[in-house]
N, C-alpha and C positions, 0 to 999 in steps of 0.2 A: 681494764687499765686506762689511765689517762696518758695523753701525750705529755712529754716533757716540755716545759716552758722555760728551759734554762736560756738566759740571755747573757751575753758577754760583749765586751768591747776590746778591740786590739789596736795596737799602734801600727800603722801600715807603712811607716817610714823605712824600714829594712826591706820590705817588698818593693816599694818605690825605687829604692836604690838598685835592687837586683833587676828590675824591669829596665832601668836606664842602662845599665851594664849590658844586659842582653841585647837591647836595641842598638848599642854601640858595636857589639860583636857582629850583629847581623849586617850592618852597614859596612864594616871592615871586610868581611868575607865576601860580600856582594859586589866589591869593587871589581871593575873589569881589569884582568890581568892575564898574563901568559903563565901557565903552570907547566912544568915539565911532566912528561907522561909517568915518570917513575914515582913522582909525588902522590899521584892519585891511584895508580895501578901498582900498589904495593905488592910484595909477595903474599902477604896475608890476604889482601883483596883477591888477587888472582887465584889463590888456592881455594878460596871459599866461593867463587863465583865462575870458575871454569874447571875443567878437568886437569889443568896444569898446576904445578906446585910453586912456580915462581914466574916473575916477569921474564927472566932469562930463558927459562924453558918455553914460555909462551911464545917469544920471539924466535928462538932457535928451531922450534918444531913447526913453524909456519911452513906451508908446502910451496913456498914461492921465495925468489930472491928479490930484495928491494925493501922499501920503507912502507910501512903500513899507511903513511899519509900520502903516498903517491897516487894521484888521481887515475892513473893508468892501471892501477892495481886494486881499485875499489871492490871489484867483484870477487876477486880471489880473497881478499881481506875479509869481506863480509861472509863468504862461504866458510872460510876457516873459523871465524868468530861463532857463527851459527853451529858449527860441527862440535865445538867444545864448550858451549855455554847455552844459556837460555836466551841470549841476546841474537837478534836478526842481523845486526850490523855492528861494525866497529864503533860508529858514531853513537849508537844506543848504548853500548858497553861503556864507552868513555863518559857519556852523560850520567849514567848510574854511578859510576865510580867517582866522578867529580861531585855529584850530590852527596854521596856518602862522606867524602873528604870534607866538603863544606859542613856537614852536620857534625863531624868530629871537631872541627875548628871552633864551633860554637860553645863547646863544653858547658852546657846547661846543667 
């Protein structure tokens, strides 16, 4: 059998438009901003990445009183996160959730 020698040409203008739109979306999502934890740590994300079913359950079941962002509770926060997920630290978990959120915003 011989190899096919089919040749064709195509109009890349629609692809160019899509690439420009994608580039614009990446720039928009990458802008520095403050995002609320409940935006990235959705119930769906928590349920699929931890042993908890929701952000409320994640927060309520924490074995300490206080805010997860309190620097005095960093060790307790990290121990809790590592006991209910594959993440070693709260920061690592939030980073992963933020990356997932950013990817969802790109809608490619």
